[in-house]
C-alpha positions in Angstrom: -0.9 3.0 -14.4 -1.3 6.5 -12.9 1.0 7.6 -10.1 -0.3 7.9 -6.6 -3.1 10.4 -5.9 -2.2 10.9 -2.2 0.4 12.9 -0.5 2.8 11.1 1.8 2.9 11.8 5.6 -0.8 12.9 5.6 -3.6 11.0 7.4 -6.5 9.7 5.3 -9.6 7.7 6.2 -9.6 4.9 3.6 -13.4 4.5 3.5 -13.8 8.3 2.8 -11.2 8.7 0.1 -13.3 6.9 -2.6 -17.0 7.0 -3.4 -19.2 4.5 -5.1 -20.3 5.2 -8.7 -23.4 3.7 -10.2 -22.7 0.5 -12.1 -19.0 0.9 -11.9 -15.7 -0.1 -10.2 -13.8 3.0 -9.1 -10.0 2.7 -8.5 -7.6 5.2 -7.0 -3.8 4.7 -6.6 -2.5 5.2 -3.2 1.1 4.4 -3.9 2.8 3.1 -7.1 6.3 1.7 -6.9 8.3 -0.7 -9.0 7.9 -3.6 -6.5 4.5 -2.7 -5.0 1.2 -1.0 -6.0 -1.4 0.0 -3.4 -4.9 0.8 -4.6 -8.3 1.5 -3.1 -11.4 0.2 -5.0 -15.1 0.9 -4.7 -17.4 -1.7 -6.3 -21.1 -1.1 -7.0 -23.5 -4.0 -6.6 -23.1 -6.6 -9.3 -19.7 -5.6 -10.6 -16.9 -8.1 -11.1 -13.2 -8.0 -11.6 -13.0 -10.8 -14.1 -11.2 -14.0 -13.5 -7.4 -13.7 -14.2 -4.1 -15.2 -13.3 -1.6 -12.8 -11.9 2.1 -13.4 -11.6 2.0 -11.3 -8.4 0.8 -11.9 -4.8 -2.2 -9.7 -3.9 -3.2 -8.6 -0.4 -7.0 -7.9 -0.4 -8.5 -6.0 2.6 -12.2 -5.2 2.8 -12.6 -1.8 4.4 -16.4 -1.4 4.0 -19.2 -3.8 3.0 -19.0 -7.4 1.8 -17.3 -9.1 -1.1 -16.8 -12.5 -2.7 -13.2 -13.5 -3.6 -12.9 -16.5 -5.8 -9.4 -18.2 -5.9 -9.0 -21.3 -8.0 -12.8 -21.7 -8.2 -13.1 -21.6 -4.4 -15.3 -18.8 -3.0 -14.5 -16.9 0.1 -17.1 -14.4 1.5 -15.5 -11.5 3.2 -16.8 -8.7 5.4 -15.4 -5.3 6.5 -12.1 -5.9 8.3 -11.3 -9.2 6.6 -8.3 -9.7 4.5 -6.9 -12.5 2.2 -3.7 -13.2 0.4 -4.1 -14.2 -3.2 -1.0 -16.2 -4.2 0.9 -15.5 -7.3 0.0 -17.6 -10.4 -3.5 -18.5 -9.1 -6.7 -17.7 -10.9 -8.9 -15.3 -9.1 -11.8 -12.9 -9.4 -13.5 -10.4 -7.1 -17.3 -10.1 -7.1 -19.6 -7.5 -5.6 -22.7 -9.3 -4.3 -23.1 -6.1 -2.2 -21.5 -2.7 -2.5 -18.0 -2.7 -1.0 -14.6 -1.0 -0.7 -11.3 -2.6 -0.5 -7.5 -2.1 -0.5 -5.5 -4.1 -2.9 -1.7 -4.3 -2.4 0.0 -6.0 -5.3 3.5 -7.3 -4.5 5.7 -7.7 -7.5 8.6 -10.1 -7.0 11.7 -10.0 -9.1 
């Protein structure tokens, strides 16, 4: 995983630091540490992060648009400003029924 692409102690507008790309999921690393990874994503319409089971807790925050987060086969429809915690060791996927941008903070426990 690539190191952070942003300087510390500088102000950024999260919605402006990443652009949509046609038929793609774009990812930028904000901060990469041993115990925590912070990334910003831009999903084009119809794109899906496939179902997976992660050993880490993930904090998902929608910063623009709308998304569907599926945790253990239960869908949650989220809008700009909403956040959800995906518990470790649960199956989840993230689906773009609309274009959207999000922050994902992955918390790695020992």
